[in-house]
Biopython code that builds the backbone (N, CA, C, O; Angstrom):
import numpy as np
from Bio.PDB.StructureBuilder import StructureBuilder

atoms = [
    (1, "MET", "N", (0.801, -1.138, 0.100)),
    (1, "MET", "CA", (0.038, 0.144, 0.331)),
    (1, "MET", "C", (0.788, 1.266, -0.221)),
    (1, "MET", "O", (1.996, 1.081, -0.068)),
    (2, "SER", "N", (0.492, 2.425, -0.841)),
    (2, "SER", "CA", (1.393, 3.376, -0.913)),
    (2, "SER", "C", (1.043, 4.437, 0.465)),
    (2, "SER", "O", (0.053, 4.326, 1.188)),
    (3, "THR", "N", (2.019, 5.363, 0.586)),
    (3, "THR", "CA", (1.768, 6.568, 1.427)),
    (3, "THR", "C", (2.235, 7.308, 0.975)),
    (3, "THR", "O", (2.805, 7.178, -0.108)),
    (4, "LEU", "N", (2.166, 8.464, 1.690)),
    (4, "LEU", "CA", (2.050, 9.841, 1.043)),
    (4, "LEU", "C", (3.588, 9.931, 0.882)),
    (4, "LEU", "O", (4.238, 9.232, 1.660)),
    (5, "SER", "N", (4.328, 10.757, -0.093)),
    (5, "SER", "CA", (6.056, 10.582, -0.445)),
    (5, "SER", "C", (6.187, 11.640, 0.724)),
    (5, "SER", "O", (5.262, 12.161, 1.347)),
    (6, "LYS", "N", (7.686, 11.860, 0.898)),
    (6, "LYS", "CA", (7.898, 12.708, 1.924)),
    (6, "LYS", "C", (8.071, 14.254, 1.555)),
    (6, "LYS", "O", (8.006, 15.255, 2.269)),
    (7, "ASP", "N", (8.372, 14.060, -0.141)),
    (7, "ASP", "CA", (8.177, 15.420, -0.675)),
    (7, "ASP", "C", (6.757, 16.146, -0.818)),
    (7, "ASP", "O", (6.578, 17.305, -1.191)),
    (8, "LEU", "N", (5.576, 15.006, -0.356)),
    (8, "LEU", "CA", (4.484, 16.134, -0.764)),
    (8, "LEU", "C", (4.084, 16.477, 0.657)),
    (8, "LEU", "O", (3.306, 17.399, 0.904)),
    (9, "ILE", "N", (4.697, 15.630, 1.684)),
    (9, "ILE", "CA", (4.189, 16.024, 3.442)),
    (9, "ILE", "C", (5.231, 17.256, 3.479)),
    (9, "ILE", "O", (4.950, 18.297, 4.072)),
    (10, "ARG", "N", (5.963, 17.142, 3.074)),
    (10, "ARG", "CA", (6.735, 18.680, 3.251)),
    (10, "ARG", "C", (6.495, 19.774, 2.374)),
    (10, "ARG", "O", (7.153, 20.781, 2.634)),
    (11, "GLN", "N", (5.806, 19.829, 1.507)),
    (11, "GLN", "CA", (5.097, 20.749, 0.650)),
    (11, "GLN", "C", (3.991, 20.941, 1.598)),
    (11, "GLN", "O", (4.267, 21.908, 2.307)),
    (12, "ILE", "N", (2.778, 20.394, 1.932)),
    (12, "ILE", "CA", (2.010, 20.518, 3.049)),
    (12, "ILE", "C", (2.698, 21.359, 3.815)),
    (12, "ILE", "O", (2.690, 22.585, 3.704)),
    (13, "ILE", "N", (3.535, 20.476, 4.900)),
    (13, "ILE", "CA", (4.355, 21.281, 5.938)),
    (13, "ILE", "C", (4.567, 22.980, 5.447)),
    (13, "ILE", "O", (3.910, 23.951, 5.820)),
    (14, "ALA", "N", (5.492, 22.939, 4.678)),
    (14, "ALA", "CA", (6.009, 24.368, 3.492)),
    (14, "ALA", "C", (4.850, 24.751, 3.599)),
    (14, "ALA", "O", (5.033, 25.257, 4.707)),
    (15, "ASP", "N", (3.431, 25.020, 3.333)),
    (15, "ASP", "CA", (2.232, 25.426, 2.731)),
    (15, "ASP", "C", (1.711, 26.006, 3.796)),
    (15, "ASP", "O", (1.175, 27.078, 3.515)),
    (16, "GLY", "N", (1.637, 25.572, 5.443)),
    (16, "GLY", "CA", (1.052, 26.062, 6.152)),
    (16, "GLY", "C", (0.254, 25.427, 6.946)),
    (16, "GLY", "O", (0.009, 25.760, 8.106)),
    (17, "ALA", "N", (-0.421, 23.994, 6.067)),
    (17, "ALA", "CA", (-1.318, 23.629, 6.664)),
    (17, "ALA", "C", (-1.041, 22.556, 7.244)),
    (17, "ALA", "O", (-1.841, 21.673, 6.932)),
    (18, "LEU", "N", (-0.077, 22.154, 8.121)),
    (18, "LEU", "CA", (-0.112, 21.513, 9.328)),
    (18, "LEU", "C", (1.326, 22.280, 10.313)),
    (18, "LEU", "O", (2.550, 22.152, 10.325)),
    (19, "SER", "N", (0.552, 22.893, 10.870)),
    (19, "SER", "CA", (1.163, 23.399, 12.101)),
    (19, "SER", "C", (1.809, 22.975, 13.781)),
    (19, "SER", "O", (2.756, 23.370, 14.460)),
    (20, "ASN", "N", (0.393, 21.677, 14.007)),
    (20, "ASN", "CA", (-0.142, 21.490, 15.128)),
    (20, "ASN", "C", (-0.354, 19.976, 15.359)),
    (20, "ASN", "O", (-0.881, 19.609, 14.309)),
    (21, "PRO", "N", (-0.256, 19.137, 15.986)),
    (21, "PRO", "CA", (-1.052, 18.101, 16.399)),
    (21, "PRO", "C", (-2.411, 17.867, 15.821)),
    (21, "PRO", "O", (-2.795, 17.099, 14.939)),
    (22, "LYS", "N", (-3.134, 18.893, 16.689)),
    (22, "LYS", "CA", (-4.318, 18.615, 15.810)),
    (22, "LYS", "C", (-4.602, 19.317, 14.510)),
    (22, "LYS", "O", (-5.734, 19.022, 14.127)),
    (23, "ASP", "N", (-3.958, 20.168, 13.665)),
    (23, "ASP", "CA", (-3.857, 19.606, 12.248)),
    (23, "ASP", "C", (-4.199, 18.590, 11.918)),
    (23, "ASP", "O", (-5.360, 18.206, 11.772)),
    (24, "ILE", "N", (-2.864, 17.806, 11.695)),
    (24, "ILE", "CA", (-2.547, 16.516, 11.754)),
    (24, "ILE", "C", (-4.059, 15.547, 11.948)),
    (24, "ILE", "O", (-4.453, 14.521, 11.394)),
    (25, "GLY", "N", (-4.439, 16.127, 12.639)),
    (25, "GLY", "CA", (-5.231, 15.133, 13.503)),
    (25, "GLY", "C", (-6.054, 15.090, 12.339)),
    (25, "GLY", "O", (-6.189, 14.109, 11.608)),
    (26, "GLU", "N", (-6.696, 16.408, 12.180)),
    (26, "GLU", "CA", (-7.566, 17.106, 11.138)),
    (26, "GLU", "C", (-7.633, 16.751, 9.991)),
    (26, "GLU", "O", (-8.739, 16.514, 9.506)),
    (27, "TYR", "N", (-6.492, 16.618, 9.257)),
    (27, "TYR", "CA", (-5.832, 16.095, 7.973)),
    (27, "TYR", "C", (-6.355, 15.035, 7.727)),
    (27, "TYR", "O", (-7.231, 14.853, 6.881)),
    (28, "LEU", "N", (-5.600, 13.776, 8.838)),
    (28, "LEU", "CA", (-5.735, 12.687, 8.842)),
    (28, "LEU", "C", (-7.384, 12.374, 8.244)),
    (28, "LEU", "O", (-7.633, 12.102, 7.069)),
    (29, "LYS", "N", (-8.608, 12.506, 9.563)),
    (29, "LYS", "CA", (-9.843, 12.841, 9.365)),
    (29, "LYS", "C", (-10.179, 12.806, 8.339)),
    (29, "LYS", "O", (-10.512, 11.771, 7.762)),
    (30, "ASP", "N", (-10.178, 13.928, 7.854)),
    (30, "ASP", "CA", (-10.315, 14.480, 6.010)),
    (30, "ASP", "C", (-10.083, 13.570, 5.949)),
    (30, "ASP", "O", (-10.873, 12.913, 6.626)),
    (31, "MET", "N", (-9.060, 12.726, 5.287)),
    (31, "MET", "CA", (-8.715, 12.059, 4.189)),
    (31, "MET", "C", (-8.709, 10.326, 4.223)),
    (31, "MET", "O", (-8.259, 9.686, 3.273)),
    (32, "PHE", "N", (-9.217, 9.733, 5.330)),
    (32, "PHE", "CA", (-10.258, 8.966, 5.480)),
    (32, "PHE", "C", (-11.555, 8.888, 5.372)),
    (32, "PHE", "O", (-12.225, 7.860, 5.278)),
    (33, "LYS", "N", (-11.931, 10.030, 5.386)),
    (33, "LYS", "CA", (-13.564, 10.175, 5.090)),
    (33, "LYS", "C", (-13.673, 10.511, 3.246)),
    (33, "LYS", "O", (-14.586, 10.231, 2.469)),
    (34, "ASP", "N", (-12.354, 11.205, 2.993)),
    (34, "ASP", "CA", (-12.486, 11.111, 1.552)),
    (34, "ASP", "C", (-11.843, 9.411, 0.607)),
    (34, "ASP", "O", (-11.695, 9.183, -0.594)),
    (35, "VAL", "N", (-11.706, 8.898, 1.335)),
    (35, "VAL", "CA", (-11.440, 7.469, 1.130)),
    (35, "VAL", "C", (-12.518, 6.153, 1.320)),
    (35, "VAL", "O", (-12.537, 5.087, 0.705)),
    (36, "ILE", "N", (-13.330, 6.603, 2.319)),
    (36, "ILE", "CA", (-14.309, 5.675, 2.443)),
    (36, "ILE", "C", (-15.625, 6.351, 1.705)),
    (36, "ILE", "O", (-16.617, 5.623, 1.689)),
    (37, "GLN", "N", (-15.778, 7.860, 0.995)),
    (37, "GLN", "CA", (-16.402, 8.039, 0.297)),
    (37, "GLN", "C", (-15.797, 7.461, -1.345)),
    (37, "GLN", "O", (-16.469, 6.631, -1.956)),
    (38, "GLU", "N", (-15.125, 7.739, -1.647)),
    (38, "GLU", "CA", (-14.870, 6.411, -2.272)),
    (38, "GLU", "C", (-15.260, 5.407, -2.687)),
    (38, "GLU", "O", (-15.879, 5.070, -3.696)),
    (39, "MET", "N", (-14.857, 4.914, -1.831)),
    (39, "MET", "CA", (-15.237, 3.134, -1.491)),
    (39, "MET", "C", (-16.419, 3.194, -1.801)),
    (39, "MET", "O", (-16.836, 2.476, -2.710)),
    (40, "LEU", "N", (-17.258, 4.065, -1.124)),
    (40, "LEU", "CA", (-18.956, 3.358, -1.522)),
    (40, "LEU", "C", (-19.325, 4.251, -2.759)),
    (40, "LEU", "O", (-20.546, 4.186, -2.901)),
    (41, "GLU", "N", (-18.652, 5.206, -3.885)),
    (41, "GLU", "CA", (-18.989, 5.533, -4.831)),
    (41, "GLU", "C", (-18.272, 4.172, -5.650)),
    (41, "GLU", "O", (-18.750, 3.759, -6.707)),
    (42, "GLN", "N", (-17.680, 3.866, -5.334)),
    (42, "GLN", "CA", (-17.350, 2.710, -6.422)),
    (42, "GLN", "C", (-17.479, 1.460, -5.886)),
    (42, "GLN", "O", (-16.950, 0.630, -6.626)),
    (43, "GLU", "N", (-18.047, 0.901, -4.732)),
    (43, "GLU", "CA", (-19.032, -0.128, -4.692)),
    (43, "GLU", "C", (-20.241, 0.007, -5.302)),
    (43, "GLU", "O", (-20.715, -0.826, -6.074)),
    (44, "LEU", "N", (-20.838, 1.200, -4.927)),
    (44, "LEU", "CA", (-21.894, 1.489, -6.359)),
    (44, "LEU", "C", (-21.618, 1.268, -7.650)),
    (44, "LEU", "O", (-22.397, 0.522, -8.244)),
    (45, "ALA", "N", (-20.612, 1.771, -8.308)),
    (45, "ALA", "CA", (-20.181, 1.220, -9.613)),
    (45, "ALA", "C", (-19.982, -0.195, -10.232)),
    (45, "ALA", "O", (-20.108, -0.750, -11.324)),
    (46, "LEU", "N", (-19.507, -0.561, -8.636)),
    (46, "LEU", "CA", (-19.430, -2.410, -9.480)),
    (46, "LEU", "C", (-20.901, -2.750, -9.009)),
    (46, "LEU", "O", (-21.049, -3.749, -9.713)),
    (47, "GLU", "N", (-21.872, -2.655, -8.450)),
    (47, "GLU", "CA", (-22.809, -3.051, -8.173)),
    (47, "GLU", "C", (-23.648, -3.024, -9.619)),
    (47, "GLU", "O", (-24.267, -3.845, -10.297)),
    (48, "LEU", "N", (-23.241, -1.320, -9.713)),
    (48, "LEU", "CA", (-24.447, -0.836, -11.073)),
    (48, "LEU", "C", (-23.382, -1.410, -12.699)),
    (48, "LEU", "O", (-23.813, -1.349, -13.851)),
    (49, "GLY", "N", (-21.889, -1.957, -12.255)),
    (49, "GLY", "CA", (-21.320, -2.329, -13.813)),
    (49, "GLY", "C", (-20.736, -1.361, -15.031)),
    (49, "GLY", "O", (-20.117, -1.646, -16.056)),
    (50, "TYR", "N", (-21.334, 0.282, -14.322)),
    (50, "TYR", "CA", (-20.483, 0.925, -15.267)),
    (50, "TYR", "C", (-20.394, 2.363, -14.135)),
    (50, "TYR", "O", (-21.006, 2.735, -13.134)),
    (51, "GLN", "N", (-19.220, 2.876, -15.002)),
    (51, "GLN", "CA", (-18.868, 4.262, -13.795)),
    (51, "GLN", "C", (-19.799, 5.329, -14.179)),
    (51, "GLN", "O", (-20.424, 5.485, -15.227)),
    (52, "LYS", "N", (-19.761, 5.967, -13.203)),
    (52, "LYS", "CA", (-20.464, 7.414, -12.748)),
    (52, "LYS", "C", (-20.315, 8.461, -14.018)),
    (52, "LYS", "O", (-19.285, 9.126, -14.122)),
    (53, "GLY", "N", (-21.553, 8.600, -15.129)),
    (53, "GLY", "CA", (-21.188, 9.566, -16.319)),
    (53, "GLY", "C", (-20.725, 8.870, -17.549)),
    (53, "GLY", "O", (-20.312, 9.486, -18.531)),
    (54, "ASP", "N", (-20.810, 7.456, -17.470)),
    (54, "ASP", "CA", (-20.531, 6.149, -18.567)),
    (54, "ASP", "C", (-21.317, 5.709, -19.304)),
    (54, "ASP", "O", (-20.882, 4.863, -20.085)),
    (55, "SER", "N", (-22.844, 6.083, -19.397)),
    (55, "SER", "CA", (-24.246, 5.232, -20.137)),
    (55, "SER", "C", (-24.081, 4.252, -20.722)),
    (55, "SER", "O", (-24.736, 3.211, -20.657)),
    (56, "ARG", "N", (-22.795, 4.605, -21.625)),
    (56, "ARG", "CA", (-22.269, 3.708, -22.956)),
    (56, "ARG", "C", (-22.975, 1.926, -22.275)),
    (56, "ARG", "O", (-23.662, 0.954, -22.589)),
    (57, "ASN", "N", (-22.199, 2.495, -21.243)),
    (57, "ASN", "CA", (-21.908, 0.709, -21.058)),
    (57, "ASN", "C", (-22.577, 0.168, -20.185)),
    (57, "ASN", "O", (-22.309, -0.954, -19.756)),
    (58, "LYS", "N", (-23.883, 1.114, -19.647)),
    (58, "LYS", "CA", (-24.499, 0.394, -19.212)),
    (58, "LYS", "C", (-25.490, -0.898, -19.330)),
    (58, "LYS", "O", (-26.097, -0.954, -20.400)),
    (59, "THR", "N", (-25.618, -1.418, -18.866)),
    (59, "THR", "CA", (-26.776, -2.901, -18.735)),
    (59, "THR", "C", (-27.536, -2.998, -17.911)),
    (59, "THR", "O", (-27.853, -4.003, -17.275)),
    (60, "THR", "N", (-27.818, -2.208, -17.856)),
    (60, "THR", "CA", (-29.146, -2.569, -16.367)),
    (60, "THR", "C", (-29.869, -1.442, -16.383)),
    (60, "THR", "O", (-29.437, -0.356, -16.770)),
    (61, "ASP", "N", (-31.223, -1.700, -15.881)),
    (61, "ASP", "CA", (-32.355, -0.431, -15.853)),
    (61, "ASP", "C", (-32.158, -0.248, -14.533)),
    (61, "ASP", "O", (-33.151, 0.318, -14.075)),
    (62, "ASN", "N", (-30.799, -0.600, -13.145)),
    (62, "ASN", "CA", (-30.800, -0.060, -12.226)),
    (62, "ASN", "C", (-30.126, 1.049, -12.763)),
    (62, "ASN", "O", (-29.641, 1.077, -13.894)),
    (63, "ARG", "N", (-30.088, 2.374, -11.574)),
    (63, "ARG", "CA", (-29.215, 3.583, -11.936)),
    (63, "ARG", "C", (-28.725, 4.223, -10.807)),
    (63, "ARG", "O", (-29.081, 3.664, -9.770)),
    (64, "ARG", "N", (-28.038, 5.192, -10.655)),
    (64, "ARG", "CA", (-27.757, 6.174, -9.478)),
    (64, "ARG", "C", (-29.027, 6.770, -9.296)),
    (64, "ARG", "O", (-29.777, 6.916, -10.261)),
    (65, "ASN", "N", (-29.437, 7.236, -7.817)),
    (65, "ASN", "CA", (-30.561, 8.137, -7.529)),
    (65, "ASN", "C", (-30.057, 8.914, -6.816)),
    (65, "ASN", "O", (-30.724, 8.510, -5.863)),
    (66, "GLY", "N", (-29.183, 10.067, -6.171)),
    (66, "GLY", "CA", (-28.705, 10.984, -5.577)),
    (66, "GLY", "C", (-28.250, 10.341, -4.484)),
    (66, "GLY", "O", (-27.996, 9.150, -4.662)),
    (67, "TYR", "N", (-28.074, 10.778, -3.412)),
    (67, "TYR", "CA", (-27.170, 10.641, -2.229)),
    (67, "TYR", "C", (-27.860, 10.558, -0.804)),
    (67, "TYR", "O", (-28.618, 11.503, -0.587)),
    (68, "SER", "N", (-27.768, 9.744, 0.081)),
    (68, "SER", "CA", (-28.764, 10.097, 1.381)),
    (68, "SER", "C", (-27.254, 10.553, 2.652)),
    (68, "SER", "O", (-26.126, 10.064, 2.588)),
    (69, "LYS", "N", (-27.661, 11.419, 3.518)),
    (69, "LYS", "CA", (-26.286, 11.811, 4.458)),
    (69, "LYS", "C", (-26.684, 10.773, 5.518)),
    (69, "LYS", "O", (-27.801, 10.364, 5.833)),
    (70, "LYS", "N", (-25.501, 10.469, 5.967)),
    (70, "LYS", "CA", (-24.705, 9.379, 7.184)),
    (70, "LYS", "C", (-23.600, 10.085, 8.074)),
    (70, "LYS", "O", (-22.478, 10.462, 7.736)),
    (71, "THR", "N", (-24.327, 10.172, 9.502)),
    (71, "THR", "CA", (-22.987, 10.272, 9.906)),
    (71, "THR", "C", (-22.498, 8.894, 10.744)),
    (71, "THR", "O", (-23.296, 8.141, 11.302)),
    (72, "VAL", "N", (-20.567, 8.647, 10.724)),
    (72, "VAL", "CA", (-20.423, 7.772, 11.019)),
    (72, "VAL", "C", (-19.456, 7.858, 11.846)),
    (72, "VAL", "O", (-18.411, 8.456, 11.586)),
    (73, "LYS", "N", (-19.828, 6.947, 13.530)),
    (73, "LYS", "CA", (-18.515, 7.088, 14.010)),
    (73, "LYS", "C", (-17.176, 6.410, 13.660)),
    (73, "LYS", "O", (-17.181, 5.341, 13.049)),
    (74, "SER", "N", (-16.100, 6.971, 14.011)),
    (74, "SER", "CA", (-14.729, 6.425, 13.404)),
    (74, "SER", "C", (-14.240, 6.831, 14.524)),
    (74, "SER", "O", (-14.772, 7.455, 15.443)),
    (75, "GLN", "N", (-12.548, 6.197, 14.309)),
    (75, "GLN", "CA", (-11.456, 6.646, 15.052)),
    (75, "GLN", "C", (-11.007, 7.940, 15.035)),
    (75, "GLN", "O", (-10.002, 8.150, 15.713)),
    (76, "PHE", "N", (-11.442, 8.784, 14.492)),
    (76, "PHE", "CA", (-10.939, 9.989, 13.879)),
    (76, "PHE", "C", (-12.621, 11.058, 14.176)),
    (76, "PHE", "O", (-12.720, 12.096, 13.523)),
    (77, "GLY", "N", (-13.680, 10.707, 15.068)),
    (77, "GLY", "CA", (-14.975, 11.011, 15.287)),
    (77, "GLY", "C", (-15.187, 10.917, 14.315)),
    (77, "GLY", "O", (-14.567, 10.488, 13.342)),
    (78, "ASN", "N", (-17.114, 11.748, 14.634)),
    (78, "ASN", "CA", (-17.781, 11.802, 13.638)),
    (78, "ASN", "C", (-17.398, 12.046, 11.954)),
    (78, "ASN", "O", (-16.482, 12.820, 11.677)),
    (79, "LEU", "N", (-18.111, 11.381, 10.933)),
    (79, "LEU", "CA", (-17.726, 11.940, 9.545)),
    (79, "LEU", "C", (-19.399, 12.189, 9.203)),
    (79, "LEU", "O", (-20.363, 11.856, 9.892)),
    (80, "GLU", "N", (-19.382, 12.728, 8.201)),
    (80, "GLU", "CA", (-20.258, 13.184, 7.500)),
    (80, "GLU", "C", (-20.466, 12.837, 5.855)),
    (80, "GLU", "O", (-20.260, 13.761, 5.069)),
    (81, "LEU", "N", (-20.758, 11.888, 5.476)),
    (81, "LEU", "CA", (-20.700, 11.234, 4.621)),
    (81, "LEU", "C", (-21.630, 11.027, 3.657)),
    (81, "LEU", "O", (-22.117, 9.925, 3.911)),
    (82, "ASP", "N", (-22.204, 11.531, 2.580)),
    (82, "ASP", "CA", (-23.038, 11.319, 1.229)),
    (82, "ASP", "C", (-22.835, 9.282, 0.555)),
    (82, "ASP", "O", (-21.954, 8.623, 0.003)),
    (83, "VAL", "N", (-23.642, 9.144, 0.847)),
    (83, "VAL", "CA", (-24.141, 7.549, 0.425)),
    (83, "VAL", "C", (-24.656, 7.686, -1.069)),
    (83, "VAL", "O", (-25.536, 8.506, -1.331)),
    (84, "PRO", "N", (-24.067, 6.829, -2.102)),
    (84, "PRO", "CA", (-24.807, 7.132, -2.958)),
    (84, "PRO", "C", (-25.609, 5.953, -2.817)),
    (84, "PRO", "O", (-25.381, 4.944, -2.150)),
    (85, "ARG", "N", (-26.905, 6.335, -3.792)),
    (85, "ARG", "CA", (-28.174, 5.465, -3.886)),
    (85, "ARG", "C", (-28.496, 4.608, -5.081)),
    (85, "ARG", "O", (-28.123, 5.358, -5.983)),
    (86, "ASP", "N", (-28.869, 3.711, -5.569)),
    (86, "ASP", "CA", (-29.444, 3.223, -6.506)),
    (86, "ASP", "C", (-31.111, 3.357, -6.086)),
    (86, "ASP", "O", (-31.712, 3.539, -5.028)),
    (87, "ARG", "N", (-31.706, 3.070, -8.228)),
    (87, "ARG", "CA", (-32.483, 2.815, -8.085)),
    (87, "ARG", "C", (-33.425, 1.640, -9.133)),
    (87, "ARG", "O", (-33.055, 1.595, -10.306)),
    (88, "ASN", "N", (-34.146, 1.078, -8.880)),
    (88, "ASN", "CA", (-34.350, -0.371, -9.975)),
    (88, "ASN", "C", (-35.171, 0.281, -10.908)),
    (88, "ASN", "O", (-35.592, -0.329, -11.891)),
]
sb = StructureBuilder()
sb.init_structure("model")
sb.init_model(0)
sb.init_chain("A")
sb.init_seg("    ")
for serial, (resi, resn, name, xyz) in enumerate(atoms, 1):
    if name == "N":
        sb.init_residue(resn, " ", resi, " ")
    sb.init_atom(name, np.array(xyz, "f"), 0.0, 1.0, " ", f" {name:<3s}", serial, name[0])
structure = sb.get_structure()
Protein backbone atom coordinates (compact mmCIF):
# COMPACT_ATOMS: atom_id res chain seq x y z
CA MET A 1 0.00 0.00 0.00
CA SER A 2 1.37 3.39 -0.93
CA THR A 3 1.82 6.25 1.50
CA LEU A 4 2.30 9.96 1.07
CA SER A 5 5.73 10.77 -0.26
CA LYS A 6 8.10 12.69 1.98
CA ASP A 7 8.23 15.44 -0.63
CA LEU A 8 4.45 15.82 -0.51
CA ILE A 9 4.48 15.89 3.30
CA ARG A 10 7.22 18.54 3.25
CA GLN A 11 5.21 20.60 0.78
CA ILE A 12 2.07 20.39 2.96
CA ILE A 13 4.08 21.54 5.97
CA ALA A 14 5.77 24.32 3.97
CA ASP A 15 2.36 25.55 2.81
CA GLY A 16 1.43 25.97 6.48
CA ALA A 17 -1.39 23.42 6.38
CA LEU A 18 0.09 21.37 9.24
CA SER A 19 1.53 23.38 12.08
CA ASN A 20 0.45 21.42 15.16
CA PRO A 21 -0.86 17.98 16.20
CA LYS A 22 -4.49 19.12 15.91
CA ASP A 23 -3.93 20.06 12.26
CA ILE A 24 -2.44 16.62 11.61
CA GLY A 25 -5.47 14.95 13.19
CA GLU A 26 -7.87 17.01 11.05
CA TYR A 27 -5.86 16.24 7.92
CA LEU A 28 -5.99 12.49 8.68
CA LYS A 29 -9.73 12.71 9.41
CA ASP A 30 -10.37 14.45 6.08
CA MET A 31 -8.22 11.94 4.22
CA PHE A 32 -10.01 9.02 5.92
CA LYS A 33 -13.40 10.51 4.99
CA ASP A 34 -12.32 10.94 1.36
CA VAL A 35 -11.18 7.30 1.17
CA ILE A 36 -14.46 6.01 2.66
CA GLN A 37 -16.47 8.23 0.30
CA GLU A 38 -14.59 6.93 -2.74
CA MET A 39 -15.05 3.34 -1.56
CA LEU A 40 -18.82 3.90 -1.43
CA GLU A 41 -18.78 5.39 -4.94
CA GLN A 42 -16.80 2.44 -6.32
CA GLU A 43 -19.02 -0.09 -4.56
CA LEU A 44 -22.04 1.35 -6.38
CA ALA A 45 -20.14 1.42 -9.68
CA LEU A 46 -19.35 -2.28 -9.27
CA GLU A 47 -22.96 -3.05 -8.39
CA LEU A 48 -24.27 -1.15 -11.43
CA GLY A 49 -21.55 -2.36 -13.78
CA TYR A 50 -20.54 1.10 -15.03
CA GLN A 51 -18.80 4.22 -13.77
CA LYS A 52 -20.63 7.46 -13.06
CA GLY A 53 -21.13 9.38 -16.31
CA ASP A 54 -20.43 6.33 -18.49
CA SER A 55 -23.96 5.39 -19.51
CA ARG A 56 -22.72 3.88 -22.81
CA ASN A 57 -21.64 0.77 -20.87
CA LYS A 58 -24.90 0.56 -18.92
CA THR A 59 -26.46 -2.92 -19.15
CA THR A 60 -29.08 -2.68 -16.40
CA ASP A 61 -32.24 -0.72 -15.62
CA ASN A 62 -30.80 -0.02 -12.17
CA ARG A 63 -29.33 3.49 -11.97
CA ARG A 64 -27.93 6.08 -9.62
CA ASN A 65 -30.47 7.99 -7.56
CA GLY A 66 -28.72 10.72 -5.63
CA TYR A 67 -27.24 10.55 -2.16
CA SER A 68 -28.34 10.26 1.43
CA LYS A 69 -26.44 11.87 4.30
CA LYS A 70 -25.12 9.58 7.01
CA THR A 71 -23.04 10.22 10.11
CA VAL A 72 -20.49 7.49 10.79
CA LYS A 73 -18.55 7.15 14.03
CA SER A 74 -14.85 6.48 13.50
CA GLN A 75 -11.56 6.58 15.36
CA PHE A 76 -11.24 10.14 14.01
CA GLY A 77 -14.64 11.22 15.32
CA ASN A 78 -17.96 11.58 13.51
CA LEU A 79 -17.78 11.69 9.71
CA GLU A 80 -20.52 13.13 7.52
CA LEU A 81 -20.77 10.97 4.39
CA ASP A 82 -22.87 11.23 1.25
CA VAL A 83 -23.95 7.64 0.61
CA PRO A 84 -24.78 7.04 -3.06
CA ARG A 85 -28.19 5.49 -3.74
CA ASP A 86 -29.46 3.44 -6.64
CA ARG A 87 -32.89 2.75 -8.06
CA ASN A 88 -34.32 -0.24 -9.90
